[in-house]
C-alpha positions, -999 to 999 in steps of 0.1 A, spaced: -321 469 491 -334 468 456 -361 444 444 -367 436 407 -396 413 396 -404 398 363 -427 369 352 -400 343 359 -379 356 388 -377 379 417 -343 394 422 -333 410 455 -300 429 457 -287 434 492 -250 437 497 -243 412 469 -267 385 481 -285 380 448 -271 345 444 -286 333 477 -321 340 464 -313 322 431 -299 291 449 -329 290 472 -353 294 443 -337 266 423 -336 242 452 -372 249 463 -385 247 427 -370 212 422 -381 200 456 -417 210 447 -415 186 417 -403 209 390 -380 193 364 -347 207 355 -362 222 323 -390 238 344 -364 254 366 -344 266 337 -374 283 321 -384 300 354 -349 313 359 -344 323 323 -314 300 318 -305 283 285 -280 257 297 -284 228 321 -249 235 335 -260 270 346 -291 256 362 -273 228 380 -249 253 396 -278 268 416 -295 236 425 -287 218 458 -298 188 478 -298 186 516 -300 158 541 -338 161 544 -342 157 506 -318 127 506 -340 111 533 -371 117 511 -354 102 481 -343 72 501 -378 67 514 -392 69 479 -367 44 465 -374 20 494 -412 22 488 -407 15 451 -385 -15 458 -409 -29 484 -439 -25 460 -420 -42 432 -410 -71 455 -446 -75 468 -459 -76 432 -433 -101 421 -442 -123 451 -479 -122 442 -472 -132 406 -450 -162 414 -450 -169 451 -433 -203 446 -404 -188 425 -374 -176 444 -353 -148 431 -317 -153 423 -307 -136 455 -330 -158 476 -317 -189 458 -281 -180 466 -290 -173 502 -307 -207 506 -277 -226 493 
């Protein structure tokens, strides 16, 4: 096993498994809140295409995204209901008829 470290990456070579470390690094970086550009800088990449090849999403992350979207929609609905409680949305109007 050979380990190379720089300011932006740690590369571990073990029977051709360098890419596993890069995929994991990209995925964990974005899950921690890093933007695509942040991830590109950390990995020393100059193209979005190259960075996206190494970035993945799993079921756990999709559940987090779904929960975040749900919370955003619920908050927006509650705010709209407080601003105009007597005004029905187009969807509610259609459902009532």
